Each structure stands twice: as structure tokens, then as C-alpha cells.
PDB file of N, CA, C and O in Angstrom:
ATOM      1  N   MET A   1     240.446 162.071 -28.522  1.00  0.00           N
ATOM      2  CA  MET A   1     240.920 161.214 -28.448  1.00  0.00           C
ATOM      3  C   MET A   1     240.400 159.954 -29.754  1.00  0.00           C
ATOM      4  O   MET A   1     239.368 159.292 -29.862  1.00  0.00           O
ATOM      5  N   LYS A   2     241.801 160.043 -30.703  1.00  0.00           N
ATOM      6  CA  LYS A   2     241.250 158.813 -31.625  1.00  0.00           C
ATOM      7  C   LYS A   2     241.455 157.227 -31.793  1.00  0.00           C
ATOM      8  O   LYS A   2     241.998 156.744 -30.799  1.00  0.00           O
ATOM      9  N   LEU A   3     241.242 156.565 -32.512  1.00  0.00           N
ATOM     10  CA  LEU A   3     241.076 155.171 -32.592  1.00  0.00           C
ATOM     11  C   LEU A   3     242.207 155.030 -34.034  1.00  0.00           C
ATOM     12  O   LEU A   3     241.820 155.380 -35.149  1.00  0.00           O
ATOM     13  N   LEU A   4     243.570 154.491 -33.805  1.00  0.00           N
ATOM     14  CA  LEU A   4     243.669 154.749 -34.858  1.00  0.00           C
ATOM     15  C   LEU A   4     244.491 152.821 -34.986  1.00  0.00           C
ATOM     16  O   LEU A   4     244.822 152.091 -34.051  1.00  0.00           O
ATOM     17  N   GLY A   5     244.571 152.568 -36.422  1.00  0.00           N
ATOM     18  CA  GLY A   5     245.243 151.417 -36.776  1.00  0.00           C
ATOM     19  C   GLY A   5     243.955 150.041 -37.448  1.00  0.00           C
ATOM     20  O   GLY A   5     242.946 150.379 -38.068  1.00  0.00           O
ATOM     21  N   ASP A   6     244.250 148.770 -37.190  1.00  0.00           N
ATOM     22  CA  ASP A   6     243.329 147.553 -37.684  1.00  0.00           C
ATOM     23  C   ASP A   6     241.835 147.937 -37.648  1.00  0.00           C
ATOM     24  O   ASP A   6     241.492 148.267 -36.513  1.00  0.00           O
ATOM     25  N   PRO A   7     241.098 147.976 -38.335  1.00  0.00           N
ATOM     26  CA  PRO A   7     239.699 148.393 -39.037  1.00  0.00           C
ATOM     27  C   PRO A   7     239.442 147.072 -38.123  1.00  0.00           C
ATOM     28  O   PRO A   7     238.282 147.350 -37.820  1.00  0.00           O
ATOM     29  N   GLN A   8     239.614 146.206 -37.662  1.00  0.00           N
ATOM     30  CA  GLN A   8     238.628 145.069 -37.566  1.00  0.00           C
ATOM     31  C   GLN A   8     238.751 145.262 -36.023  1.00  0.00           C
ATOM     32  O   GLN A   8     237.640 145.154 -35.506  1.00  0.00           O
ATOM     33  N   GLY A   9     239.514 145.454 -35.329  1.00  0.00           N
ATOM     34  CA  GLY A   9     239.869 146.251 -33.722  1.00  0.00           C
ATOM     35  C   GLY A   9     239.457 147.092 -33.557  1.00  0.00           C
ATOM     36  O   GLY A   9     238.510 147.047 -32.771  1.00  0.00           O
ATOM     37  N   ILE A  10     239.747 148.176 -34.018  1.00  0.00           N
ATOM     38  CA  ILE A  10     238.283 149.083 -34.222  1.00  0.00           C
ATOM     39  C   ILE A  10     237.069 149.380 -33.596  1.00  0.00           C
ATOM     40  O   ILE A  10     236.653 150.236 -32.816  1.00  0.00           O
ATOM     41  N   GLU A  11     236.434 147.960 -34.452  1.00  0.00           N
ATOM     42  CA  GLU A  11     234.972 148.023 -34.664  1.00  0.00           C
ATOM     43  C   GLU A  11     234.796 146.947 -33.586  1.00  0.00           C
ATOM     44  O   GLU A  11     233.607 146.811 -33.297  1.00  0.00           O
ATOM     45  N   GLU A  12     235.834 145.938 -32.731  1.00  0.00           N
ATOM     46  CA  GLU A  12     236.012 145.585 -31.408  1.00  0.00           C
ATOM     47  C   GLU A  12     235.521 146.132 -30.807  1.00  0.00           C
ATOM     48  O   GLU A  12     234.324 145.861 -30.713  1.00  0.00           O
ATOM     49  N   LEU A  13     236.061 147.286 -29.968  1.00  0.00           N
ATOM     50  CA  LEU A  13     235.946 148.378 -29.021  1.00  0.00           C
ATOM     51  C   LEU A  13     234.765 148.756 -28.987  1.00  0.00           C
ATOM     52  O   LEU A  13     234.152 148.779 -27.920  1.00  0.00           O
ATOM     53  N   LYS A  14     234.080 149.214 -30.417  1.00  0.00           N
ATOM     54  CA  LYS A  14     232.979 149.585 -31.009  1.00  0.00           C
ATOM     55  C   LYS A  14     232.273 149.160 -30.358  1.00  0.00           C
ATOM     56  O   LYS A  14     231.549 149.831 -29.622  1.00  0.00           O
ATOM     57  N   PHE A  15     232.267 147.562 -30.450  1.00  0.00           N
ATOM     58  CA  PHE A  15     231.023 146.962 -29.989  1.00  0.00           C
ATOM     59  C   PHE A  15     231.482 146.610 -28.777  1.00  0.00           C
ATOM     60  O   PHE A  15     230.488 146.224 -28.161  1.00  0.00           O
ATOM     61  N   PHE A  16     232.685 146.505 -27.902  1.00  0.00           N
ATOM     62  CA  PHE A  16     232.336 146.358 -26.511  1.00  0.00           C
ATOM     63  C   PHE A  16     231.588 147.969 -25.941  1.00  0.00           C
ATOM     64  O   PHE A  16     230.743 148.097 -25.055  1.00  0.00           O
ATOM     65  N   SER A  17     232.233 149.071 -26.790  1.00  0.00           N
ATOM     66  CA  SER A  17     231.314 150.380 -25.534  1.00  0.00           C
ATOM     67  C   SER A  17     229.939 150.052 -26.446  1.00  0.00           C
ATOM     68  O   SER A  17     229.029 150.486 -25.740  1.00  0.00           O
ATOM     69  N   GLU A  18     229.321 149.478 -27.716  1.00  0.00           N
ATOM     70  CA  GLU A  18     227.825 149.558 -27.478  1.00  0.00           C
ATOM     71  C   GLU A  18     226.991 148.858 -26.343  1.00  0.00           C
ATOM     72  O   GLU A  18     225.908 149.164 -25.845  1.00  0.00           O
ATOM     73  N   ASN A  19     228.041 147.593 -26.047  1.00  0.00           N
ATOM     74  CA  ASN A  19     227.416 146.100 -25.775  1.00  0.00           C
ATOM     75  C   ASN A  19     227.569 146.397 -23.630  1.00  0.00           C
ATOM     76  O   ASN A  19     228.640 146.238 -23.044  1.00  0.00           O
ATOM     77  N   ASP A  20     225.991 146.899 -22.765  1.00  0.00           N
ATOM     78  CA  ASP A  20     226.462 147.081 -21.377  1.00  0.00           C
ATOM     79  C   ASP A  20     227.135 145.446 -20.341  1.00  0.00           C
ATOM     80  O   ASP A  20     227.333 144.905 -19.253  1.00  0.00           O
ATOM     81  N   GLU A  21     227.190 145.405 -21.468  1.00  0.00           N
ATOM     82  CA  GLU A  21     228.478 143.782 -20.474  1.00  0.00           C
ATOM     83  C   GLU A  21     229.289 144.527 -21.067  1.00  0.00           C
ATOM     84  O   GLU A  21     229.818 145.083 -20.104  1.00  0.00           O
ATOM     85  N   LYS A  22     229.589 144.784 -21.628  1.00  0.00           N
ATOM     86  CA  LYS A  22     231.390 144.907 -22.027  1.00  0.00           C
ATOM     87  C   LYS A  22     231.955 146.494 -21.906  1.00  0.00           C
ATOM     88  O   LYS A  22     233.112 146.914 -21.875  1.00  0.00           O
ATOM     89  N   LYS A  23     230.663 147.200 -21.851  1.00  0.00           N
ATOM     90  CA  LYS A  23     231.306 148.101 -21.341  1.00  0.00           C
ATOM     91  C   LYS A  23     232.138 148.998 -20.267  1.00  0.00           C
ATOM     92  O   LYS A  23     232.493 150.166 -20.421  1.00  0.00           O
ATOM     93  N   GLU A  24     232.423 147.929 -18.831  1.00  0.00           N
ATOM     94  CA  GLU A  24     233.544 148.304 -17.553  1.00  0.00           C
ATOM     95  C   GLU A  24     234.669 147.136 -18.754  1.00  0.00           C
ATOM     96  O   GLU A  24     235.780 147.665 -18.774  1.00  0.00           O
ATOM     97  N   TYR A  25     234.674 146.256 -19.366  1.00  0.00           N
ATOM     98  CA  TYR A  25     236.533 145.664 -19.426  1.00  0.00           C
ATOM     99  C   TYR A  25     236.462 146.613 -20.736  1.00  0.00           C
ATOM    100  O   TYR A  25     236.788 145.809 -21.609  1.00  0.00           O
ATOM    101  N   LEU A  26     236.311 147.417 -21.164  1.00  0.00           N
ATOM    102  CA  LEU A  26     236.425 148.388 -22.274  1.00  0.00           C
ATOM    103  C   LEU A  26     237.048 149.638 -21.164  1.00  0.00           C
ATOM    104  O   LEU A  26     238.238 149.890 -21.358  1.00  0.00           O
ATOM    105  N   LYS A  27     236.450 150.343 -20.165  1.00  0.00           N
ATOM    106  CA  LYS A  27     237.377 151.225 -19.667  1.00  0.00           C
ATOM    107  C   LYS A  27     238.548 150.418 -18.774  1.00  0.00           C
ATOM    108  O   LYS A  27     239.568 150.986 -18.383  1.00  0.00           O
ATOM    109  N   LEU A  28     238.267 149.108 -18.530  1.00  0.00           N
ATOM    110  CA  LEU A  28     239.700 148.498 -18.548  1.00  0.00           C
ATOM    111  C   LEU A  28     240.619 148.614 -19.163  1.00  0.00           C
ATOM    112  O   LEU A  28     241.676 149.130 -18.801  1.00  0.00           O
ATOM    113  N   LEU A  29     240.335 148.096 -20.317  1.00  0.00           N
ATOM    114  CA  LEU A  29     241.062 148.005 -20.914  1.00  0.00           C
ATOM    115  C   LEU A  29     242.136 149.457 -21.428  1.00  0.00           C
ATOM    116  O   LEU A  29     243.268 149.479 -21.913  1.00  0.00           O
ATOM    117  N   LEU A  30     241.188 150.546 -21.063  1.00  0.00           N
ATOM    118  CA  LEU A  30     241.875 151.915 -21.743  1.00  0.00           C
ATOM    119  C   LEU A  30     242.308 151.897 -20.567  1.00  0.00           C
ATOM    120  O   LEU A  30     243.368 151.305 -20.768  1.00  0.00           O
ATOM    121  N   ASN A  31     242.286 152.100 -19.490  1.00  0.00           N
ATOM    122  CA  ASN A  31     242.662 152.068 -18.481  1.00  0.00           C
ATOM    123  C   ASN A  31     244.204 151.447 -18.485  1.00  0.00           C
ATOM    124  O   ASN A  31     245.097 152.290 -18.577  1.00  0.00           O
ATOM    125  N   GLU A  32     244.500 150.413 -18.417  1.00  0.00           N
ATOM    126  CA  GLU A  32     245.515 149.997 -18.375  1.00  0.00           C
ATOM    127  C   GLU A  32     246.319 149.804 -19.205  1.00  0.00           C
ATOM    128  O   GLU A  32     247.354 149.229 -18.866  1.00  0.00           O
ATOM    129  N   ALA A  33     246.129 150.226 -20.640  1.00  0.00           N
ATOM    130  CA  ALA A  33     246.726 150.608 -21.915  1.00  0.00           C
ATOM    131  C   ALA A  33     247.468 152.172 -21.202  1.00  0.00           C
ATOM    132  O   ALA A  33     248.697 152.233 -21.166  1.00  0.00           O
ATOM    133  N   LYS A  34     246.755 153.189 -20.746  1.00  0.00           N
ATOM    134  CA  LYS A  34     247.127 154.286 -19.934  1.00  0.00           C
ATOM    135  C   LYS A  34     248.279 154.059 -18.753  1.00  0.00           C
ATOM    136  O   LYS A  34     249.470 154.353 -18.645  1.00  0.00           O
ATOM    137  N   THR A  35     247.673 153.640 -18.244  1.00  0.00           N
ATOM    138  CA  THR A  35     249.233 153.098 -17.140  1.00  0.00           C
ATOM    139  C   THR A  35     250.242 152.286 -16.836  1.00  0.00           C
ATOM    140  O   THR A  35     251.082 152.400 -15.943  1.00  0.00           O
ATOM    141  N   ASN A  36     250.031 151.041 -18.045  1.00  0.00           N
ATOM    142  CA  ASN A  36     251.240 150.475 -18.091  1.00  0.00           C
ATOM    143  C   ASN A  36     252.218 150.687 -18.169  1.00  0.00           C
ATOM    144  O   ASN A  36     252.273 151.042 -19.346  1.00  0.00           O
ATOM    145  N   THR A  37     253.784 150.810 -17.561  1.00  0.00           N
ATOM    146  CA  THR A  37     254.908 151.081 -18.480  1.00  0.00           C
ATOM    147  C   THR A  37     255.376 151.450 -19.719  1.00  0.00           C
ATOM    148  O   THR A  37     256.275 152.150 -20.184  1.00  0.00           O
ATOM    149  N   ASP A  38     254.501 150.773 -20.092  1.00  0.00           N
ATOM    150  CA  ASP A  38     255.026 150.218 -21.812  1.00  0.00           C
ATOM    151  C   ASP A  38     253.796 151.204 -22.827  1.00  0.00           C
ATOM    152  O   ASP A  38     253.933 151.564 -23.996  1.00  0.00           O
ATOM    153  N   ASN A  39     253.055 151.358 -22.239  1.00  0.00           N
ATOM    154  CA  ASN A  39     251.742 152.155 -22.634  1.00  0.00           C
ATOM    155  C   ASN A  39     250.971 151.325 -23.341  1.00  0.00           C
ATOM    156  O   ASN A  39     250.296 151.931 -24.174  1.00  0.00           O
ATOM    157  N   THR A  40     250.757 149.754 -23.322  1.00  0.00           N
ATOM    158  CA  THR A  40     249.821 148.628 -24.157  1.00  0.00           C
ATOM    159  C   THR A  40     249.207 147.606 -23.184  1.00  0.00           C
ATOM    160  O   THR A  40     249.641 147.260 -22.085  1.00  0.00           O
ATOM    161  N   THR A  41     248.381 147.303 -23.667  1.00  0.00           N
ATOM    162  CA  THR A  41     247.540 146.002 -23.708  1.00  0.00           C
ATOM    163  C   THR A  41     247.033 144.999 -24.417  1.00  0.00           C
ATOM    164  O   THR A  41     246.590 145.351 -25.510  1.00  0.00           O
ATOM    165  N   THR A  42     246.936 143.693 -24.125  1.00  0.00           N
ATOM    166  CA  THR A  42     246.330 143.010 -25.371  1.00  0.00           C
ATOM    167  C   THR A  42     244.577 142.708 -25.190  1.00  0.00           C
ATOM    168  O   THR A  42     244.211 143.766 -24.678  1.00  0.00           O
ATOM    169  N   PHE A  43     243.706 142.100 -25.294  1.00  0.00           N
ATOM    170  CA  PHE A  43     242.836 142.000 -26.374  1.00  0.00           C
ATOM    171  C   PHE A  43     242.052 141.028 -26.889  1.00  0.00           C
ATOM    172  O   PHE A  43     242.912 140.306 -27.395  1.00  0.00           O
ATOM    173  N   LYS A  44     240.654 140.330 -27.188  1.00  0.00           N
ATOM    174  CA  LYS A  44     240.446 139.699 -27.244  1.00  0.00           C
ATOM    175  C   LYS A  44     239.633 139.582 -28.254  1.00  0.00           C
ATOM    176  O   LYS A  44     238.641 140.181 -27.839  1.00  0.00           O
ATOM    177  N   ASP A  45     239.247 139.002 -29.900  1.00  0.00           N
ATOM    178  CA  ASP A  45     237.472 139.657 -29.855  1.00  0.00           C
ATOM    179  C   ASP A  45     236.964 139.205 -29.057  1.00  0.00           C
ATOM    180  O   ASP A  45     237.442 138.452 -28.209  1.00  0.00           O
ATOM    181  N   ARG A  46     235.429 139.727 -29.207  1.00  0.00           N
ATOM    182  CA  ARG A  46     233.672 139.083 -28.788  1.00  0.00           C
ATOM    183  C   ARG A  46     233.742 137.300 -28.971  1.00  0.00           C
ATOM    184  O   ARG A  46     232.690 136.805 -28.566  1.00  0.00           O
ATOM    185  N   ASP A  47     234.803 136.191 -29.518  1.00  0.00           N
ATOM    186  CA  ASP A  47     234.624 135.345 -29.982  1.00  0.00           C
ATOM    187  C   ASP A  47     235.965 134.489 -29.511  1.00  0.00           C
ATOM    188  O   ASP A  47     236.256 133.307 -29.695  1.00  0.00           O
ATOM    189  N   ASN A  48     236.550 135.382 -28.941  1.00  0.00           N
ATOM    190  CA  ASN A  48     238.177 135.004 -28.368  1.00  0.00           C
ATOM    191  C   ASN A  48     239.130 133.736 -29.556  1.00  0.00           C
ATOM    192  O   ASN A  48     239.485 132.582 -29.316  1.00  0.00           O
ATOM    193  N   SER A  49     239.332 134.769 -31.112  1.00  0.00           N
ATOM    194  CA  SER A  49     239.736 133.949 -32.006  1.00  0.00           C
ATOM    195  C   SER A  49     240.763 135.148 -31.903  1.00  0.00           C
ATOM    196  O   SER A  49     241.697 135.107 -31.102  1.00  0.00           O
ATOM    197  N   VAL A  50     240.582 136.034 -32.606  1.00  0.00           N
ATOM    198  CA  VAL A  50     242.106 137.131 -32.553  1.00  0.00           C
ATOM    199  C   VAL A  50     242.290 138.513 -31.631  1.00  0.00           C
ATOM    200  O   VAL A  50     241.652 139.531 -31.364  1.00  0.00           O
ATOM    201  N   LYS A  51     243.931 137.719 -31.229  1.00  0.00           N
ATOM    202  CA  LYS A  51     243.859 138.903 -30.427  1.00  0.00           C
ATOM    203  C   LYS A  51     244.656 139.929 -30.735  1.00  0.00           C
ATOM    204  O   LYS A  51     245.366 139.721 -31.720  1.00  0.00           O
ATOM    205  N   TYR A  52     244.785 141.093 -30.154  1.00  0.00           N
ATOM    206  CA  TYR A  52     245.149 142.533 -30.683  1.00  0.00           C
ATOM    207  C   TYR A  52     245.777 143.240 -29.622  1.00  0.00           C
ATOM    208  O   TYR A  52     245.949 142.711 -28.524  1.00  0.00           O
ATOM    209  N   THR A  53     246.209 144.661 -29.937  1.00  0.00           N
ATOM    210  CA  THR A  53     247.609 145.023 -28.989  1.00  0.00           C
ATOM    211  C   THR A  53     246.880 146.323 -29.177  1.00  0.00           C
ATOM    212  O   THR A  53     246.629 146.955 -30.204  1.00  0.00           O
ATOM    213  N   LEU A  54     246.529 146.622 -27.555  1.00  0.00           N
ATOM    214  CA  LEU A  54     246.081 148.490 -28.032  1.00  0.00           C
ATOM    215  C   LEU A  54     247.309 149.549 -27.107  1.00  0.00           C
ATOM    216  O   LEU A  54     247.594 149.739 -25.924  1.00  0.00           O
ATOM    217  N   VAL A  55     247.686 149.953 -28.191  1.00  0.00           N
ATOM    218  CA  VAL A  55     248.868 150.557 -27.539  1.00  0.00           C
ATOM    219  C   VAL A  55     247.876 152.139 -27.325  1.00  0.00           C
ATOM    220  O   VAL A  55     246.812 152.447 -27.863  1.00  0.00           O
ATOM    221  N   TYR A  56     248.919 153.092 -26.107  1.00  0.00           N
ATOM    222  CA  TYR A  56     248.344 154.506 -26.373  1.00  0.00           C
ATOM    223  C   TYR A  56     249.259 155.009 -26.332  1.00  0.00           C
ATOM    224  O   TYR A  56     250.240 154.408 -25.895  1.00  0.00           O
ATOM    225  N   ASN A  57     249.379 156.561 -26.839  1.00  0.00           N
ATOM    226  CA  ASN A  57     250.126 157.283 -26.932  1.00  0.00           C
ATOM    227  C   ASN A  57     249.817 158.547 -25.852  1.00  0.00           C
ATOM    228  O   ASN A  57     248.982 159.411 -26.120  1.00  0.00           O
ATOM    229  N   PRO A  58     250.325 158.546 -25.035  1.00  0.00           N
ATOM    230  CA  PRO A  58     250.473 159.447 -24.124  1.00  0.00           C
ATOM    231  C   PRO A  58     250.196 161.263 -24.489  1.00  0.00           C
ATOM    232  O   PRO A  58     249.400 162.022 -23.936  1.00  0.00           O
ATOM    233  N   GLY A  59     251.316 161.598 -25.772  1.00  0.00           N
ATOM    234  CA  GLY A  59     251.828 162.700 -26.625  1.00  0.00           C
ATOM    235  C   GLY A  59     250.559 163.103 -27.030  1.00  0.00           C
ATOM    236  O   GLY A  59     250.306 164.255 -26.677  1.00  0.00           O
ATOM    237  N   SER A  60     249.510 162.440 -27.768  1.00  0.00           N
ATOM    238  CA  SER A  60     248.896 162.741 -28.619  1.00  0.00           C
ATOM    239  C   SER A  60     247.611 162.493 -27.577  1.00  0.00           C
ATOM    240  O   SER A  60     247.031 163.485 -27.134  1.00  0.00           O
ATOM    241  N   GLY A  61     247.225 161.303 -27.237  1.00  0.00           N
ATOM    242  CA  GLY A  61     246.200 160.882 -26.488  1.00  0.00           C
ATOM    243  C   GLY A  61     245.096 159.662 -26.963  1.00  0.00           C
ATOM    244  O   GLY A  61     244.057 159.300 -26.409  1.00  0.00           O
ATOM    245  N   ASP A  62     245.765 159.169 -28.247  1.00  0.00           N
ATOM    246  CA  ASP A  62     245.477 158.530 -29.433  1.00  0.00           C
ATOM    247  C   ASP A  62     245.554 157.223 -28.715  1.00  0.00           C
ATOM    248  O   ASP A  62     246.164 157.190 -27.646  1.00  0.00           O
ATOM    249  N   PHE A  63     244.932 156.016 -29.251  1.00  0.00           N
ATOM    250  CA  PHE A  63     244.695 154.837 -29.344  1.00  0.00           C
ATOM    251  C   PHE A  63     244.864 153.913 -30.479  1.00  0.00           C
ATOM    252  O   PHE A  63     243.921 153.536 -31.176  1.00  0.00           O
ATOM    253  N   THR A  64     246.678 153.390 -30.728  1.00  0.00           N
ATOM    254  CA  THR A  64     246.326 152.127 -32.014  1.00  0.00           C
ATOM    255  C   THR A  64     246.036 151.136 -31.776  1.00  0.00           C
ATOM    256  O   THR A  64     246.418 150.614 -30.728  1.00  0.00           O
ATOM    257  N   ILE A  65     245.355 150.582 -32.539  1.00  0.00           N
ATOM    258  CA  ILE A  65     244.985 149.187 -32.332  1.00  0.00           C
ATOM    259  C   ILE A  65     245.754 148.252 -32.928  1.00  0.00           C
ATOM    260  O   ILE A  65     246.310 148.824 -33.866  1.00  0.00           O
ATOM    261  N   ASP A  66     246.241 146.585 -32.866  1.00  0.00           N
ATOM    262  CA  ASP A  66     247.131 146.422 -34.344  1.00  0.00           C
ATOM    263  C   ASP A  66     246.672 144.993 -33.609  1.00  0.00           C
ATOM    264  O   ASP A  66     246.246 144.902 -32.458  1.00  0.00           O
ATOM    265  N   LYS A  67     246.891 143.759 -34.680  1.00  0.00           N
ATOM    266  CA  LYS A  67     247.146 142.637 -34.349  1.00  0.00           C
ATOM    267  C   LYS A  67     247.929 141.702 -33.442  1.00  0.00           C
ATOM    268  O   LYS A  67     249.152 141.834 -33.466  1.00  0.00           O
ATOM    269  N   ALA A  68     247.602 141.127 -32.947  1.00  0.00           N
ATOM    270  CA  ALA A  68     249.266 140.937 -32.387  1.00  0.00           C
ATOM    271  C   ALA A  68     249.775 139.697 -33.308  1.00  0.00           C
ATOM    272  O   ALA A  68     250.925 139.273 -33.192  1.00  0.00           O
TER     273      ALA A  68
END
């Protein structure tokens, strides 16, 4: 699994993985992107000021993050 795309969005996901309170939220986001019919989900940064789109590529297993 690789994280591709917007560097700030990748940093937000890394923050979620390092924060015990946000780990479950990160798992939810990744699972939602994998199971949605369009393989996408959205999330906001820790300040709720920037919105990102998380796209899962089932062929490669990679996730791409873009500003929404």
C-alpha cells in the first residue's frame, strides 16, 4: 500500500495513524474507500479547515489523496 498525491493530505493521514484517538478514524476512512462503489471517501484535516478526497485503486492497492 502506497500513499500518493497531496503531501499535506498524506501528512494528515500519518498524523491520524500516530494519534491513538484517531487510529480508529483512519481505519474507518481506509475501509470506506475500499468498499464504496466509486472507491472514494472524503475527510477533513485535524483543524476541519481543508477537505481531502481519498481514492483507492483496487488494482495496485494504492491510495491517492487530493484536495477536494
